[in-house]
VEXTOR-205537 format. One record per residue: residue number from 0; residue in three letters; x, y, z of N, C-alpha, C in turn. Coordinates in pm, whole numbers, plus 50000, padded with zeros to 5 digits. Last residue first. Layout:
# residues N
[NUM 'ALA' [X Y Z] [X Y Z] [X Y Z]],
...
***
This chain:
# residues 76
[75 'LYS' [54493 80670 02755] [54628 80671 02713] [54686 80567 02652]],
[74 'ILE' [54153 80762 02718] [54228 80659 02702] [54379 80659 02655]],
[73 'GLU' [53890 80948 02818] [54039 80960 02739] [54114 80862 02803]],
[72 'ILE' [53562 81046 02764] [53665 80928 02811] [53809 80972 02736]],
[71 'VAL' [53282 81184 02772] [53399 81197 02718] [53485 81152 02860]],
[70 'LYS' [52971 81074 02886] [53073 81138 02940] [53192 81154 02830]],
[69 'HIS' [52610 81098 02989] [52681 81129 02856] [52828 81189 02927]],
[68 'ARG' [52514 81082 03227] [52522 80988 03162] [52609 80985 03045]],
[67 'SER' [52686 81306 03450] [52619 81283 03368] [52628 81121 03283]],
[66 'HIS' [52932 81410 03608] [52792 81357 03713] [52666 81332 03589]],
[65 'ASN' [53101 81422 03438] [53126 81351 03551] [53059 81314 03633]],
[64 'TRP' [53212 81604 03182] [53054 81535 03235] [53054 81435 03339]],
[63 'SER' [53507 81467 03070] [53429 81578 03096] [53265 81511 03121]],
[62 'VAL' [53702 81278 03132] [53708 81423 03102] [53636 81498 03116]],
[61 'ILE' [53792 81032 03306] [53680 81119 03276] [53715 81238 03221]],
[60 'GLN' [54078 80775 03197] [53999 80923 03260] [53874 80970 03228]],
[59 'VAL' [54269 80570 03211] [54159 80581 03166] [54093 80687 03256]],
[58 'ASP' [54534 80468 03320] [54513 80516 03190] [54399 80539 03152]],
[57 'GLN' [54454 80335 03567] [54518 80479 03553] [54514 80531 03412]],
[56 'LYS' [54391 80074 03526] [54295 80239 03548] [54328 80337 03514]],
[55 'THR' [54566 79994 03238] [54520 80008 03365] [54437 80086 03400]],
[54 'VAL' [54418 79799 02942] [54535 79910 02974] [54488 79912 03148]],
[53 'ALA' [54242 79647 02742] [54408 79623 02796] [54462 79709 02841]],
[52 'PHE' [53987 79795 02691] [54137 79832 02577] [54253 79751 02638]],
[51 'HIS' [53894 79652 02893] [53806 79619 02717] [53926 79656 02685]],
[50 'LYS' [53960 79740 03119] [53984 79576 03103] [53946 79544 02948]],
[49 'ALA' [53874 80009 03096] [54055 79956 03135] [54052 79804 03088]],
[48 'LEU' [53618 79992 03098] [53700 80051 02983] [53825 80007 02977]],
[47 'PHE' [53546 79867 03372] [53528 79821 03238] [53607 79851 03130]],
[46 'ALA' [53677 80076 03545] [53741 79946 03524] [53646 79863 03406]],
[45 'ILE' [53502 80264 03474] [53653 80345 03452] [53741 80176 03460]],
[44 'LEU' [53256 80208 03571] [53294 80236 03406] [53460 80276 03402]],
[43 'ALA' [53293 80171 03838] [53268 80065 03719] [53332 80071 03599]],
[42 'GLU' [53365 80449 03869] [53456 80376 03926] [53402 80235 03817]],
[41 'ASN' [53069 80520 03799] [53190 80591 03725] [53315 80523 03757]],
[40 'ALA' [52929 80413 03974] [52918 80378 03867] [53036 80436 03755]],
[39 'GLU' [53006 80494 04224] [53057 80384 04194] [53016 80373 04062]],
[38 'GLY' [52961 80778 04334] [53061 80752 04217] [53120 80625 04218]],
[37 'ASP' [52747 80792 04523] [52906 80767 04572] [52993 80736 04462]],
[36 'ILE' [52568 80603 04255] [52578 80678 04411] [52711 80658 04463]],
[35 'PRO' [52443 80429 04080] [52494 80575 04036] [52514 80680 04174]],
[34 'LYS' [52560 80136 04067] [52441 80208 04089] [52509 80346 04077]],
[33 'ALA' [52641 79864 03846] [52675 79947 03938] [52566 80063 03947]],
[32 'HIS' [52618 79712 03573] [52543 79686 03685] [52536 79782 03828]],
[31 'LEU' [52590 79909 03285] [52666 79888 03405] [52576 79834 03545]],
[30 'ARG' [52619 79959 02988] [52511 79889 03064] [52623 79851 03163]],
[29 'ILE' [52725 80197 02732] [52779 80086 02790] [52681 80066 02925]],
[28 'LYS' [52791 80240 02418] [52691 80283 02495] [52705 80162 02605]],
[27 'TYR' [53016 80468 02244] [52980 80353 02318] [52879 80367 02420]],
[26 'VAL' [53017 80618 01955] [52924 80616 02084] [52939 80484 02128]],
[25 'GLU' [53159 80748 01681] [53134 80648 01710] [53089 80678 01906]],
[24 'ASN' [53009 80969 01401] [53091 80938 01527] [53056 80837 01615]],
[23 'GLY' [52821 81033 01239] [52907 80922 01188] [52996 80887 01302]],
[22 'MET' [52629 81215 01308] [52739 81257 01214] [52849 81175 01182]],
[21 'LEU' [52440 81078 01452] [52411 81122 01339] [52536 81162 01242]],
[20 'ASP' [52669 80810 01590] [52539 80907 01581] [52534 80956 01456]],
[19 'GLN' [52670 80443 01594] [52731 80594 01523] [52644 80686 01568]],
[18 'GLN' [52778 80249 01879] [52690 80280 01764] [52748 80380 01693]],
[17 'ILE' [52859 79940 02033] [52911 80023 01977] [52835 80101 01861]],
[16 'ASP' [52788 79826 02345] [52726 79815 02219] [52822 79935 02195]],
[15 'LEU' [52863 79604 02662] [52905 79707 02574] [52861 79739 02429]],
[14 'LYS' [52763 79556 02979] [52733 79528 02846] [52769 79634 02748]],
[13 'ASN' [52681 79379 03310] [52787 79466 03222] [52780 79464 03085]],
[12 'THR' [52312 79328 03376] [52484 79298 03348] [52562 79396 03302]],
[11 'LYS' [52095 79496 03450] [52128 79344 03510] [52285 79293 03475]],
[10 'ALA' [52184 79803 03524] [52142 79722 03430] [52150 79581 03486]],
[9 'TRP' [52224 80046 03676] [52123 79933 03756] [52088 79841 03647]],
[8 'PRO' [52358 80282 03419] [52336 80257 03551] [52248 80158 03618]],
[7 'THR' [52440 80345 03134] [52314 80298 03191] [52329 80220 03306]],
[6 'ILE' [52600 80583 02948] [52647 80474 03034] [52477 80451 03088]],
[5 'MET' [52806 80683 02667] [52662 80681 02729] [52643 80557 02822]],
[4 'VAL' [53098 80831 02537] [53056 80726 02600] [52895 80752 02668]],
[3 'ASN' [53330 80900 02332] [53227 80944 02388] [53152 80833 02420]],
[2 'ILE' [53710 80908 02339] [53577 80817 02310] [53462 80884 02359]],
[1 'LYS' [54049 80979 02273] [53904 81027 02359] [53774 80942 02306]],
[0 'MET' [54356 80899 02329] [54249 80860 02217] [54121 80891 02304]],
***
């Protein structure tokens, strides 16, 4: 399954909101406490989504836009 994610690093707490874009696609808006330095935010994102979907971290992979706030994530 692939999902569209928009992350906001440096947030006070970790939080997930699911919204729809103009075309009706689900967008997961995730606020992360992690800082976007040395891949910390990406690692926190993978851990957060693994816990949310009850899978292992190895089952969550960033497919595209690795250095951007907008990402596509694949969950096996």
